[in-house]
py3Dmol code that shows the C-alpha trace and the ligand (Angstrom):
import py3Dmol

protein = """\
ATOM      1  CA  MET A   1       0.017   0.076  -0.042  1.00  0.00           C
ATOM      2  CA  LYS A   2       3.059   2.166   0.201  1.00  0.00           C
ATOM      3  CA  PHE A   3       2.641   3.226  -3.669  1.00  0.00           C
ATOM      4  CA  THR A   4      -1.006   3.956  -3.234  1.00  0.00           C
ATOM      5  CA  PRO A   5      -1.644   7.736  -3.738  1.00  0.00           C
ATOM      6  CA  VAL A   6      -3.475   9.892  -1.213  1.00  0.00           C
ATOM      7  CA  LYS A   7      -5.326  11.304  -4.367  1.00  0.00           C
ATOM      8  CA  THR A   8      -6.860   8.752  -6.747  1.00  0.00           C
ATOM      9  CA  PRO A   9      -5.384   9.756 -10.292  1.00  0.00           C
ATOM     10  CA  ILE A  10      -7.589  10.790 -13.014  1.00  0.00           C
ATOM     11  CA  VAL A  11      -6.102   7.803 -15.153  1.00  0.00           C
ATOM     12  CA  ALA A  12      -7.472   5.429 -12.525  1.00  0.00           C
ATOM     13  CA  LYS A  13     -10.714   6.646 -12.835  1.00  0.00           C
ATOM     14  CA  LYS A  14     -10.999   6.776 -16.591  1.00  0.00           C
ATOM     15  CA  LEU A  15      -9.695   2.957 -16.707  1.00  0.00           C
ATOM     16  CA  PHE A  16     -12.756   2.344 -14.406  1.00  0.00           C
ATOM     17  CA  PRO A  17     -15.623   4.504 -15.343  1.00  0.00           C
ATOM     18  CA  ASN A  18     -18.218   2.119 -13.847  1.00  0.00           C
ATOM     19  CA  TYR A  19     -16.869   2.512 -10.628  1.00  0.00           C
ATOM     20  CA  THR A  20     -17.956   5.362  -8.452  1.00  0.00           C
ATOM     21  CA  TRP A  21     -14.759   7.627  -7.626  1.00  0.00           C
ATOM     22  CA  ASP A  22     -16.313  10.868  -6.509  1.00  0.00           C
ATOM     23  CA  ILE A  23     -19.654  12.621  -6.730  1.00  0.00           C
ATOM     24  CA  ALA A  24     -20.352  15.020  -9.784  1.00  0.00           C
ATOM     25  CA  THR A  25     -21.149  18.477  -8.092  1.00  0.00           C
ATOM     26  CA  THR A  26     -19.974  22.172  -7.797  1.00  0.00           C
ATOM     27  CA  GLU A  27     -21.667  22.387  -4.616  1.00  0.00           C
ATOM     28  CA  LYS A  28     -19.382  22.408  -1.310  1.00  0.00           C
ATOM     29  CA  GLU A  29     -20.266  18.845  -0.293  1.00  0.00           C
ATOM     30  CA  LEU A  30     -17.891  16.156   0.892  1.00  0.00           C
ATOM     31  CA  TYR A  31     -18.914  12.267   1.320  1.00  0.00           C
ATOM     32  CA  LEU A  32     -16.905  10.926   4.026  1.00  0.00           C
ATOM     33  CA  THR A  33     -16.690   7.047   4.418  1.00  0.00           C
ATOM     34  CA  PHE A  34     -15.814   4.696   7.038  1.00  0.00           C
ATOM     35  CA  ASP A  35     -14.720   1.288   6.657  1.00  0.00           C
ATOM     36  CA  ASP A  36     -14.283  -1.921   8.492  1.00  0.00           C
ATOM     37  CA  GLY A  37     -16.777  -1.571  11.374  1.00  0.00           C
ATOM     38  CA  PRO A  38     -18.801  -1.602  13.300  1.00  0.00           C
ATOM     39  CA  THR A  39     -16.330  -1.639  15.850  1.00  0.00           C
ATOM     40  CA  PRO A  40     -17.039  -1.376  19.905  1.00  0.00           C
ATOM     41  CA  GLU A  41     -15.979   2.270  21.083  1.00  0.00           C
ATOM     42  CA  ILE A  42     -14.732   3.405  17.846  1.00  0.00           C
ATOM     43  CA  THR A  43     -17.922   3.627  15.616  1.00  0.00           C
ATOM     44  CA  ASN A  44     -19.903   5.317  18.396  1.00  0.00           C
ATOM     45  CA  TRP A  45     -17.363   7.885  18.716  1.00  0.00           C
ATOM     46  CA  ALA A  46     -17.387   8.419  15.106  1.00  0.00           C
ATOM     47  CA  LEU A  47     -21.298   8.529  15.194  1.00  0.00           C
ATOM     48  CA  ASP A  48     -20.976  11.407  18.172  1.00  0.00           C
ATOM     49  CA  THR A  49     -18.415  13.480  16.368  1.00  0.00           C
ATOM     50  CA  LEU A  50     -20.428  13.466  13.053  1.00  0.00           C
ATOM     51  CA  LYS A  51     -23.486  14.406  15.050  1.00  0.00           C
ATOM     52  CA  SER A  52     -21.975  17.427  16.619  1.00  0.00           C
ATOM     53  CA  TYR A  53     -21.371  18.670  13.082  1.00  0.00           C
ATOM     54  CA  ASP A  54     -24.693  17.650  11.602  1.00  0.00           C
ATOM     55  CA  ALA A  55     -22.536  15.620   9.320  1.00  0.00           C
ATOM     56  CA  LYS A  56     -23.757  12.534   7.260  1.00  0.00           C
ATOM     57  CA  ALA A  57     -21.574   9.651   5.870  1.00  0.00           C
ATOM     58  CA  THR A  58     -21.329   6.437   4.584  1.00  0.00           C
ATOM     59  CA  PHE A  59     -20.282   3.066   6.507  1.00  0.00           C
ATOM     60  CA  PHE A  60     -18.970   0.272   4.641  1.00  0.00           C
ATOM     61  CA  CYS A  61     -19.452  -2.483   7.166  1.00  0.00           C
ATOM     62  CA  ILE A  62     -18.040  -6.086   7.328  1.00  0.00           C
ATOM     63  CA  GLY A  63     -20.500  -8.671   7.579  1.00  0.00           C
ATOM     64  CA  LYS A  64     -18.877 -10.323  10.425  1.00  0.00           C
ATOM     65  CA  ASN A  65     -18.833  -7.426  12.329  1.00  0.00           C
ATOM     66  CA  VAL A  66     -22.618  -6.421  11.690  1.00  0.00           C
ATOM     67  CA  GLU A  67     -23.279 -10.002  13.213  1.00  0.00           C
ATOM     68  CA  GLU A  68     -21.200  -9.286  16.238  1.00  0.00           C
ATOM     69  CA  HIS A  69     -22.170  -5.794  17.096  1.00  0.00           C
ATOM     70  CA  PRO A  70     -25.842  -5.287  15.849  1.00  0.00           C
ATOM     71  CA  MET A  71     -26.483  -2.472  18.384  1.00  0.00           C
ATOM     72  CA  ILE A  72     -23.645  -0.380  17.002  1.00  0.00           C
ATOM     73  CA  PHE A  73     -24.876  -1.080  13.512  1.00  0.00           C
ATOM     74  CA  GLN A  74     -28.444   0.158  14.638  1.00  0.00           C
ATOM     75  CA  ASN A  75     -26.895   3.257  15.677  1.00  0.00           C
ATOM     76  CA  ILE A  76     -25.396   3.899  12.378  1.00  0.00           C
ATOM     77  CA  ILE A  77     -28.913   3.766  10.934  1.00  0.00           C
ATOM     78  CA  LYS A  78     -30.631   5.808  13.637  1.00  0.00           C
ATOM     79  CA  ASN A  79     -28.066   8.555  12.969  1.00  0.00           C
ATOM     80  CA  GLY A  80     -29.213   8.770   9.464  1.00  0.00           C
ATOM     81  CA  HIS A  81     -26.017   7.568   7.877  1.00  0.00           C
ATOM     82  CA  ARG A  82     -25.939   5.191   4.763  1.00  0.00           C
ATOM     83  CA  ILE A  83     -24.609   1.552   5.173  1.00  0.00           C
ATOM     84  CA  GLY A  84     -22.506  -0.126   2.584  1.00  0.00           C
ATOM     85  CA  ASN A  85     -21.203  -3.446   1.963  1.00  0.00           C
ATOM     86  CA  HIS A  86     -17.332  -4.370   2.724  1.00  0.00           C
ATOM     87  CA  THR A  87     -17.563  -8.328   2.451  1.00  0.00           C
ATOM     88  CA  GLN A  88     -18.393 -10.640   5.210  1.00  0.00           C
ATOM     89  CA  ASN A  89     -14.561 -11.369   5.892  1.00  0.00           C
ATOM     90  CA  HIS A  90     -12.772  -8.463   4.375  1.00  0.00           C
ATOM     91  CA  ILE A  91     -11.168 -10.626   1.830  1.00  0.00           C
ATOM     92  CA  LYS A  92      -9.033  -9.628  -0.992  1.00  0.00           C
ATOM     93  CA  GLY A  93     -10.538  -9.770  -4.378  1.00  0.00           C
ATOM     94  CA  TRP A  94      -7.242 -10.453  -6.716  1.00  0.00           C
ATOM     95  CA  SER A  95      -6.566 -13.491  -4.733  1.00  0.00           C
ATOM     96  CA  THR A  96     -10.311 -14.700  -4.586  1.00  0.00           C
ATOM     97  CA  LYS A  97     -12.078 -16.715  -7.177  1.00  0.00           C
ATOM     98  CA  THR A  98     -15.025 -14.731  -8.521  1.00  0.00           C
ATOM     99  CA  THR A  99     -17.541 -17.188  -7.210  1.00  0.00           C
ATOM    100  CA  ASP A 100     -15.854 -17.185  -3.792  1.00  0.00           C
ATOM    101  CA  TYR A 101     -16.001 -13.468  -4.105  1.00  0.00           C
ATOM    102  CA  LEU A 102     -19.645 -12.964  -4.719  1.00  0.00           C
ATOM    103  CA  LYS A 103     -20.339 -15.262  -2.004  1.00  0.00           C
ATOM    104  CA  GLU A 104     -18.708 -13.081   0.533  1.00  0.00           C
ATOM    105  CA  VAL A 105     -20.588 -10.018  -0.769  1.00  0.00           C
ATOM    106  CA  ASP A 106     -23.847 -11.742  -0.847  1.00  0.00           C
ATOM    107  CA  ASP A 107     -23.110 -13.123   2.813  1.00  0.00           C
ATOM    108  CA  ALA A 108     -22.283  -9.448   4.033  1.00  0.00           C
ATOM    109  CA  GLN A 109     -25.538  -8.186   2.360  1.00  0.00           C
ATOM    110  CA  PHE A 110     -27.532 -11.005   4.207  1.00  0.00           C
ATOM    111  CA  ALA A 111     -26.081 -10.025   7.291  1.00  0.00           C
ATOM    112  CA  ILE A 112     -27.051  -6.365   6.761  1.00  0.00           C
ATOM    113  CA  ASN A 113     -30.525  -7.024   5.553  1.00  0.00           C
ATOM    114  CA  ALA A 114     -31.210  -9.403   8.175  1.00  0.00           C
ATOM    115  CA  THR A 115     -29.911  -7.025  10.939  1.00  0.00           C
ATOM    116  CA  TYR A 116     -31.389  -4.005   9.515  1.00  0.00           C
ATOM    117  CA  ASN A 117     -34.864  -5.903   9.159  1.00  0.00           C
ATOM    118  CA  SER A 118     -34.552  -7.348  12.770  1.00  0.00           C
ATOM    119  CA  PHE A 119     -34.817  -3.614  13.881  1.00  0.00           C
ATOM    120  CA  GLN A 120     -37.119  -2.010  11.551  1.00  0.00           C
ATOM    121  CA  ASN A 121     -39.848  -1.742  14.059  1.00  0.00           C
ATOM    122  CA  ASN A 122     -37.490   0.498  16.014  1.00  0.00           C
ATOM    123  CA  TYR A 123     -37.072   3.021  13.190  1.00  0.00           C
ATOM    124  CA  ASP A 124     -38.787   6.160  12.592  1.00  0.00           C
ATOM    125  CA  SER A 125     -39.675   6.267   9.015  1.00  0.00           C
ATOM    126  CA  LYS A 126     -36.993   8.995   8.355  1.00  0.00           C
ATOM    127  CA  PHE A 127     -34.348   6.427   9.112  1.00  0.00           C
ATOM    128  CA  LYS A 128     -35.882   3.917   6.515  1.00  0.00           C
ATOM    129  CA  ASN A 129     -33.823   4.029   3.530  1.00  0.00           C
ATOM    130  CA  PRO A 130     -35.836   3.345   0.235  1.00  0.00           C
ATOM    131  CA  LYS A 131     -32.540   3.315  -2.116  1.00  0.00           C
ATOM    132  CA  SER A 132     -31.118   0.480  -0.078  1.00  0.00           C
ATOM    133  CA  SER A 133     -33.104  -2.171  -1.634  1.00  0.00           C
ATOM    134  CA  ILE A 134     -32.498  -0.952  -5.184  1.00  0.00           C
ATOM    135  CA  ILE A 135     -28.876   0.210  -5.309  1.00  0.00           C
ATOM    136  CA  LYS A 136     -26.516  -1.374  -2.789  1.00  0.00           C
ATOM    137  CA  PRO A 137     -23.267   0.504  -2.040  1.00  0.00           C
ATOM    138  CA  PHE A 138     -20.187  -1.814  -2.198  1.00  0.00           C
ATOM    139  CA  ARG A 139     -16.354  -1.027  -1.341  1.00  0.00           C
ATOM    140  CA  PRO A 140     -13.849  -3.638  -2.092  1.00  0.00           C
ATOM    141  CA  PRO A 141     -11.436  -4.404   0.951  1.00  0.00           C
ATOM    142  CA  TYR A 142      -8.031  -3.009  -0.022  1.00  0.00           C
ATOM    143  CA  GLY A 143      -9.486  -1.555  -3.242  1.00  0.00           C
ATOM    144  CA  GLN A 144      -9.125  -5.108  -4.889  1.00  0.00           C
ATOM    145  CA  ILE A 145     -11.324  -6.176  -7.069  1.00  0.00           C
ATOM    146  CA  THR A 146     -10.752  -7.697 -10.594  1.00  0.00           C
ATOM    147  CA  PRO A 147     -12.761  -6.257 -13.660  1.00  0.00           C
ATOM    148  CA  HIS A 148     -14.791  -9.373 -13.850  1.00  0.00           C
ATOM    149  CA  GLN A 149     -15.832  -9.426 -10.268  1.00  0.00           C
ATOM    150  CA  GLY A 150     -16.754  -5.638 -10.509  1.00  0.00           C
ATOM    151  CA  LYS A 151     -18.845  -6.391 -13.679  1.00  0.00           C
ATOM    152  CA  GLN A 152     -20.775  -9.414 -11.974  1.00  0.00           C
ATOM    153  CA  LEU A 153     -21.475  -7.135  -8.891  1.00  0.00           C
ATOM    154  CA  ILE A 154     -22.585  -4.302 -11.024  1.00  0.00           C
ATOM    155  CA  ALA A 155     -24.912  -6.692 -12.751  1.00  0.00           C
ATOM    156  CA  ASN A 156     -26.192  -7.984  -9.197  1.00  0.00           C
ATOM    157  CA  GLY A 157     -27.316  -4.380  -8.550  1.00  0.00           C
ATOM    158  CA  TYR A 158     -24.123  -3.031  -6.512  1.00  0.00           C
ATOM    159  CA  ASP A 159     -22.716   0.332  -6.966  1.00  0.00           C
ATOM    160  CA  ILE A 160     -18.950   0.019  -6.644  1.00  0.00           C
ATOM    161  CA  ILE A 161     -17.773   3.042  -4.578  1.00  0.00           C
ATOM    162  CA  MET A 162     -14.061   3.568  -4.614  1.00  0.00           C
ATOM    163  CA  TRP A 163     -12.490   6.998  -3.514  1.00  0.00           C
ATOM    164  CA  ASP A 164     -11.084  10.227  -4.493  1.00  0.00           C
ATOM    165  CA  VAL A 165      -8.960  10.717  -1.185  1.00  0.00           C
ATOM    166  CA  LEU A 166      -7.328   8.341   1.230  1.00  0.00           C
ATOM    167  CA  SER A 167      -6.638   9.693   4.578  1.00  0.00           C
ATOM    168  CA  PHE A 168      -4.217   6.933   5.457  1.00  0.00           C
ATOM    169  CA  ASP A 169      -5.565   6.720   8.766  1.00  0.00           C
ATOM    170  CA  TRP A 170      -4.710   3.081   9.198  1.00  0.00           C
ATOM    171  CA  GLU A 171      -1.075   3.532   8.228  1.00  0.00           C
ATOM    172  CA  LEU A 172       0.871   3.409  11.604  1.00  0.00           C
ATOM    173  CA  ASP A 173       3.688   5.307  10.258  1.00  0.00           C
ATOM    174  CA  VAL A 174       1.585   8.190   9.095  1.00  0.00           C
ATOM    175  CA  SER A 175       1.205  10.963  11.813  1.00  0.00           C
ATOM    176  CA  GLU A 176      -2.115  12.183  13.123  1.00  0.00           C
ATOM    177  CA  GLU A 177      -1.169  15.607  11.438  1.00  0.00           C
ATOM    178  CA  LYS A 178      -0.285  13.950   8.069  1.00  0.00           C
ATOM    179  CA  CYS A 179      -3.607  12.102   8.097  1.00  0.00           C
ATOM    180  CA  PHE A 180      -5.200  15.458   8.692  1.00  0.00           C
ATOM    181  CA  GLU A 181      -3.339  17.084   6.089  1.00  0.00           C
ATOM    182  CA  ASN A 182      -3.880  14.371   3.567  1.00  0.00           C
ATOM    183  CA  VAL A 183      -7.597  15.039   3.720  1.00  0.00           C
ATOM    184  CA  VAL A 184      -7.458  18.870   3.697  1.00  0.00           C
ATOM    185  CA  SER A 185      -5.051  19.294   0.898  1.00  0.00           C
ATOM    186  CA  LYS A 186      -6.712  16.716  -1.678  1.00  0.00           C
ATOM    187  CA  SER A 187     -10.357  17.020  -0.938  1.00  0.00           C
ATOM    188  CA  ARG A 188     -12.519  19.097  -3.223  1.00  0.00           C
ATOM    189  CA  PRO A 189     -16.397  19.550  -3.796  1.00  0.00           C
ATOM    190  CA  GLY A 190     -17.830  16.103  -4.400  1.00  0.00           C
ATOM    191  CA  SER A 191     -14.675  14.231  -3.029  1.00  0.00           C
ATOM    192  CA  ILE A 192     -15.321  10.562  -1.558  1.00  0.00           C
ATOM    193  CA  VAL A 193     -12.812  10.450   1.335  1.00  0.00           C
ATOM    194  CA  VAL A 194     -11.753   7.384   3.109  1.00  0.00           C
ATOM    195  CA  PHE A 195     -11.502   6.874   7.086  1.00  0.00           C
ATOM    196  CA  HIS A 196     -11.709   3.689   8.993  1.00  0.00           C
ATOM    197  CA  ASP A 197     -13.903   2.918  12.068  1.00  0.00           C
ATOM    198  CA  SER A 198     -11.311   0.217  13.089  1.00  0.00           C
ATOM    199  CA  VAL A 199      -8.985  -0.021  16.205  1.00  0.00           C
ATOM    200  CA  LYS A 200      -5.869   0.085  14.010  1.00  0.00           C
ATOM    201  CA  ALA A 201      -6.902   3.360  12.468  1.00  0.00           C
ATOM    202  CA  SER A 202      -8.339   4.981  15.594  1.00  0.00           C
ATOM    203  CA  LYS A 203      -5.408   6.906  16.659  1.00  0.00           C
ATOM    204  CA  ASN A 204      -5.178   9.020  13.446  1.00  0.00           C
ATOM    205  CA  MET A 205      -9.024   8.946  12.662  1.00  0.00           C
ATOM    206  CA  MET A 206      -9.831  10.149  16.102  1.00  0.00           C
ATOM    207  CA  TYR A 207      -7.417  13.049  15.403  1.00  0.00           C
ATOM    208  CA  ALA A 208      -8.210  13.998  12.182  1.00  0.00           C
ATOM    209  CA  LEU A 209     -11.960  13.648  12.028  1.00  0.00           C
ATOM    210  CA  PRO A 210     -13.072  16.383  14.215  1.00  0.00           C
ATOM    211  CA  LYS A 211     -10.381  18.775  12.546  1.00  0.00           C
ATOM    212  CA  VAL A 212     -11.557  17.738   9.149  1.00  0.00           C
ATOM    213  CA  LEU A 213     -14.984  18.497  10.004  1.00  0.00           C
ATOM    214  CA  ASP A 214     -14.243  21.765  11.633  1.00  0.00           C
ATOM    215  CA  PHE A 215     -11.959  22.874   8.811  1.00  0.00           C
ATOM    216  CA  PHE A 216     -14.586  21.946   5.783  1.00  0.00           C
ATOM    217  CA  SER A 217     -17.555  23.250   7.942  1.00  0.00           C
ATOM    218  CA  GLY A 218     -15.742  26.627   8.420  1.00  0.00           C
ATOM    219  CA  LYS A 219     -15.488  26.908   4.653  1.00  0.00           C
ATOM    220  CA  GLY A 220     -19.129  26.299   4.464  1.00  0.00           C
ATOM    221  CA  PHE A 221     -19.018  22.527   3.397  1.00  0.00           C
ATOM    222  CA  VAL A 222     -21.730  19.945   4.238  1.00  0.00           C
ATOM    223  CA  PHE A 223     -21.210  16.354   4.560  1.00  0.00           C
ATOM    224  CA  LYS A 224     -23.652  13.998   2.845  1.00  0.00           C
ATOM    225  CA  ALA A 225     -24.152  10.223   2.587  1.00  0.00           C
ATOM    226  CA  ILE A 226     -23.278   8.791  -0.823  1.00  0.00           C
TER     227      ILE A 226
END
"""
ligand_1 = """\
1
ZN
Zn -11.442 -2.373 4.608
"""
view = py3Dmol.view(width=600, height=400)
view.addModel(protein, "pdb")
view.setStyle({"model": 0}, {"cartoon": {"style": "trace"}})
view.addModel(ligand_1, "xyz")
view.setStyle({"model": 1}, {"stick": {}})
view.zoomTo()
view.show()
């Protein structure tokens, strides 16, 4: 991952035009995303922090974590955020057969839907997301997905959400300040920004997230779910 750029090059976006890399807009909008949760302590902290800035985001959940932490998953939805699929066990697409990869995605979607449905009665209608049954956001772990896997998932109704800016919050040799700077220096209107609600990324994410929210709120940006 050392060679992965903070800002996704235009050539990568053009090579895979069927994937979503950013949201086309001239409005001051940012699309924060959080991968790898739900995680005890971390996800709820992120939810509280987002709430204090009236910010919405998209959480790409690992199916196994949804099954282990259904109450945290419920909190994400109750706070009005969007849920995305991040496979059942956080697997690497390039070293996984397409049939196995599709099953991983299906298993995660089953976990997401089953957990969501088990709480249906607890939700206010404003928390129900009619889009979720039609287009399903999916983000490949490690950004690894083969063209064949991508094509199959799109045919199955998934919208493959990549990113415009990586915070590098998970990288232990990236400082908190650098993590913040990565996001601030590279984000533009419509940028999809990657954070992680994981234990590993928490040191950098917990430092950078409030500062990112503060910085861009001060410039008149709003934070939206995909
Ligand atoms: Zn991940």
